[in-house]
C-alpha positions as CSV (number, residue, x, y, z in Angstrom):
1,X,117.4,-21.8,135.6
2,X,121.0,-21.9,136.6
3,X,122.1,-23.0,133.1
4,X,120.0,-20.3,131.4
5,X,121.6,-17.7,133.7
6,X,125.1,-19.0,133.0
7,X,124.6,-19.1,129.2
8,X,123.1,-15.6,129.2
9,X,126.1,-14.2,131.1
10,X,128.6,-16.1,128.9
11,X,127.0,-14.5,125.8
12,X,127.1,-11.1,127.5
13,X,130.8,-11.5,128.4
14,X,131.5,-12.7,124.8
15,X,129.8,-9.5,123.5
16,X,132.3,-7.4,125.5
17,X,130.4,-6.8,128.7
18,X,128.2,-4.0,127.4
19,X,126.8,-1.7,130.2
20,X,129.5,-2.5,132.8
21,X,127.3,-5.2,134.6
22,X,125.0,-7.9,133.3
23,X,121.3,-6.9,133.0
24,X,120.3,-9.3,130.2
25,X,117.7,-12.0,130.5
26,X,117.1,-13.4,134.0
27,X,119.9,-11.0,135.2
28,X,117.4,-8.2,134.8
29,X,115.3,-9.8,137.6
30,X,117.9,-11.2,139.9
31,X,121.5,-10.2,140.7
32,X,122.4,-13.9,141.2
33,X,120.0,-16.0,139.2
34,X,122.6,-18.8,138.8
35,X,122.8,-19.2,142.6
36,X,119.0,-19.1,142.8
37,X,118.9,-21.9,140.2
38,X,121.3,-24.0,142.2
39,X,119.4,-23.6,145.4
40,X,116.1,-24.3,143.7
41,X,117.5,-27.4,142.2
42,X,118.5,-28.8,145.6
43,X,115.2,-27.9,147.3
44,X,113.3,-29.4,144.4
45,X,115.2,-32.7,144.8
46,X,114.4,-32.6,148.4
47,X,110.7,-32.1,147.7
48,X,110.7,-34.9,145.1
49,X,112.1,-37.2,147.8
50,X,108.9,-36.9,149.6
51,X,107.5,-39.4,147.1
52,X,109.7,-42.0,148.7
53,X,107.9,-41.7,152.0
54,X,105.6,-44.7,151.7
55,X,103.6,-44.2,154.8
56,X,103.2,-41.0,156.9
57,X,103.0,-43.2,160.0
58,X,106.4,-44.7,159.2
59,X,108.7,-42.7,161.4
60,X,111.9,-43.9,159.8
61,X,110.8,-42.7,156.3
62,X,109.8,-39.3,157.7
63,X,113.1,-38.9,159.7
64,X,115.2,-39.9,156.6
65,X,113.3,-37.4,154.5
66,X,113.7,-34.6,157.0
67,X,117.4,-35.5,157.3
68,X,117.8,-35.2,153.5
69,X,117.1,-31.4,154.1
70,X,120.8,-31.2,155.2
71,X,121.9,-31.1,151.5
72,X,119.9,-28.0,150.4
73,X,120.6,-26.3,153.6
74,X,124.3,-26.9,153.2
75,X,124.2,-25.7,149.6
76,X,122.4,-22.5,150.8
77,X,125.0,-22.0,153.5
78,X,127.9,-22.3,151.0
79,X,126.3,-20.0,148.5
80,X,125.0,-17.4,151.0
81,X,127.5,-17.4,153.8
82,X,130.9,-18.6,152.8
83,X,133.2,-15.6,152.1
84,X,135.3,-17.3,149.3
85,X,132.3,-18.4,147.3
86,X,128.8,-17.4,146.1
87,X,127.0,-14.2,147.1
88,X,129.4,-13.3,149.9
89,X,132.3,-13.3,147.3
90,X,130.3,-11.5,144.6
91,X,129.1,-8.7,146.9
92,X,130.5,-6.4,149.6
93,X,133.9,-5.0,148.7
94,X,133.8,-6.8,145.3
95,X,131.1,-4.3,144.3
96,X,133.6,-1.5,144.3
97,X,134.3,-1.9,140.5
98,X,130.6,-1.2,139.7
99,X,130.3,1.8,142.1
100,X,133.5,3.2,140.6
101,X,132.5,2.7,137.0
102,X,128.8,3.6,137.2
103,X,127.6,4.4,140.7
104,X,124.2,5.9,139.9
105,X,123.2,3.2,137.4
106,X,124.4,0.3,139.7
107,X,122.7,1.8,142.7
108,X,119.4,1.9,140.8
109,X,119.9,-1.7,139.6
110,X,120.5,-2.9,143.2
111,X,117.4,-1.1,144.4
112,X,115.1,-2.6,141.8
113,X,116.7,-6.1,141.4
114,X,116.4,-8.9,143.9
115,X,119.7,-10.3,145.1
116,X,118.5,-13.9,144.7
117,X,114.8,-14.6,143.9
118,X,113.9,-13.4,140.4
119,X,111.0,-11.0,140.6
120,X,109.4,-7.9,139.2
121,X,108.7,-4.9,141.5
122,X,111.5,-5.6,144.0
123,X,111.8,-1.8,144.7
124,X,108.4,-1.9,146.3
125,X,109.2,-4.7,148.7
126,X,109.6,-3.5,152.3
127,X,113.1,-3.6,153.7
128,X,112.1,-6.0,156.5
129,X,111.1,-8.6,153.8
130,X,114.2,-7.9,151.8
131,X,116.4,-8.6,154.8
132,X,114.6,-11.8,155.7
133,X,112.9,-13.9,153.1
134,X,114.7,-12.4,150.1
135,X,118.2,-12.8,151.7
136,X,119.3,-9.2,150.8
137,X,121.4,-8.9,153.9
138,X,123.3,-5.9,155.1
139,X,126.6,-7.9,154.9
140,X,126.2,-8.0,151.1
141,X,126.2,-4.2,150.8
142,X,129.2,-2.3,149.6
143,X,130.7,-0.1,152.3
144,X,133.3,2.2,150.8
145,X,136.4,2.8,153.0
146,X,137.6,6.3,153.6
147,X,141.1,7.1,152.6
148,X,142.9,8.4,155.7
149,X,146.1,9.6,154.1
150,X,148.4,11.8,156.0
151,X,148.7,15.4,154.9
152,X,152.3,16.5,154.5
């Protein structure tokens, strides 16, 4: 999924970035499908590790498997919460370029497109679910600053 998203965006960039922001392929259903793919990859690896638990009564195996959840959780933290990387870096004040170039079109795109989990019908999801299970947090929104210039 991550590779597909990266290839689709690279082709879009090579074509001259038509439409101001990427809405092709999986980017039509998620604003960050590459990050979703990365997170999915790590959680899938964690789930596959369950096969190494030979006996559900073996406490050591269960504890080690549960400890292995640190890796996908750390990846999610890096991609979702670290200001210099991932979604934190791609959103917030960095959305200014889209709101300056095409404010109405980009606002509509954000309303109907999930920030992370690719899906159809995102505009119908209640805000409480967007803010929780879909990770569309308020800290990722663009907040324009007002220009407080002195009048001379």
